[in-house]
N, C-alpha and C positions, 0 to 999 in steps of 0.2 A: 741697062746695068745699074744696080744700086750704088749709091755713094758709099765710101768707107764706113760711115756710121749708120747705114741703112741695111735692111734685110727685107726679103720678100716673104710675106705671110699671106697665104691664100691668094697669091698672084698680085697682091697690093704692096707697094713699097711703104714701109713704116720706118720712122726714125728711131734709132736705139740710143743715140748719144744725147738726146735732149731731155728725156724723162728719167727722173731719179726716184726710185722706190726703196723702201726698207727691204734689204735682201734677206733678212731673217724671217719676215712674214708679218702678218697682222693678226691681232687677237680679235675674236668674234665680236665682242661688245665695245671695241675701241674705235676711234676715228681712223680712217684710211685716207691718207693724203699723199699725193705725189707732187714733187716740185718739178717744174718744167721751165727750162731756160728759153727765153725769147718767145714764150707762148702768147697766144692771143687771148681775148676775153672769154672764150668758151673752150670746152673740151668734150670729147666723146670717148667712151670705152666700147670697144667692139668685141663681139663674140668671134670665135674661130671661123664661123661661116660668113663673117663680114657684117652681120646685122648689128645695129646699135643696141647695146645693153643698157647704157646710161649716158646721159649728157647733162651738162651743167655749165655754170659760169666759174671762171677762175677768180682768185683774189690776188692782189698785188698790182704792180710788181714791187718786189723788195730787192734792193741791191745786195748781192753777196760779196762781202769785202774780200773773202778768200779767193774767189774765182773771177771777180769783176763782172759777173753776169747779172742780168735782171731776171729774177725768178718769179714765176706765177705759181699759185698753189691750186691744185685740183682735189677737192674733197669728194671721194667716191665711196663714202661710208654707206650710203643708201644701198 
């Protein structure tokens, strides 16, 4: 059973509470960056079928003074 901040997508547990995205959306020719609390040095974006669409290295960490979390940043603009 998933934890309170997780959900099953295609049979796989994914964390919903750690990744923060712009909820308005992203402009086509602008950077697309997600902040991830407590992330490691790499990230992967998965398609609905589970295959990897993009992977890369995060930058950070940067301490968020408001939340007290260490945030890493995943640039998935490509």
